[in-house]
C-alpha positions, 0 to 999 in steps of 0.5 A: 329642110324646106325651100318654097317659092311663094307670092310674097313674104306677107302677101296671099296674092302676088302683087308684082311679076316676080316670086319670092323665096323662103327657106327653112332649116331645122335641127334637134340636137337632142330631145329637149332642144330644137333650133330653126332658121328661116330666111326669105328674099324677094320683091314685096311692093305692088308693081315693083319687081326690083326692090327686094325684101330679105331677112332671117329669123332664128327660133330656139326652143328648150325644155327645162324640167317642167318649164319650156323656153323659146327665144326668137330673133328677127332681122330684115331689110328692104331696098329703097323704093317709093312705098317706104317712109323714106323712099331713098334709103333702105329700110331695116328692122329687128326683133327679139322675143322670149317666152317661158311656160311653167306648169305649176301643177297638173291643172295650172300653168303660167306663161310669160312672154316679152317682145321688142321690135325696132322698126328703124325706118318705119317700113313694117309699122308705118300706117299699118296694123293701126300704128300711125305713119312714122319714119322709125318706131320702137315697141315692146310688150310683156304678157302674163297668161294662166293656163287653167285646166281644171275642166275636162277638155277645156283650157281657160286663159286669163291674160294681162298684157302691157305694151309700150311704144315710142309713138302715141300708138295706143288711142293717142298714148304711148302705153296701154294695159289690156286684159283678155280671157280665152276659153278653148274646148279640146275635142 
């Protein structure tokens, strides 16, 4: 169990005169399962001590033989304020994600991930993180990653990802495919 007083949910430096609260409860009902629930509450906008942002996140992990599975759900709200795309109404967003990791052998693993975000009022994505200004946005992604462990102290991770948006958020398009390659040295 944790309880924290913080400058803000997504702030490093405080941008108003009030602190925010964050709490977490985690349990392990058995050696193959963990469940964590995190909640937050407090004002997040610059110079605004009254419009609170609050929400909850649940994360469940389960080991299934040589596979591992994670499921995460998020829900958040922010009280109406001038910084929102529609300043006269409260904003809501929710998300759901799932990840699976499976060891095909001692030197090769496969990870699959899917995510969906419904930013109903554009509060989290409007004009941020490279997304266009909006009053509502839905986006999702699917990712496949290989974990190659054939060299001592190194992991190579080739990855392919598909993103889809209800907006032209990817260089003027609603969808994109990306490839990535990561090399990690373990010492």
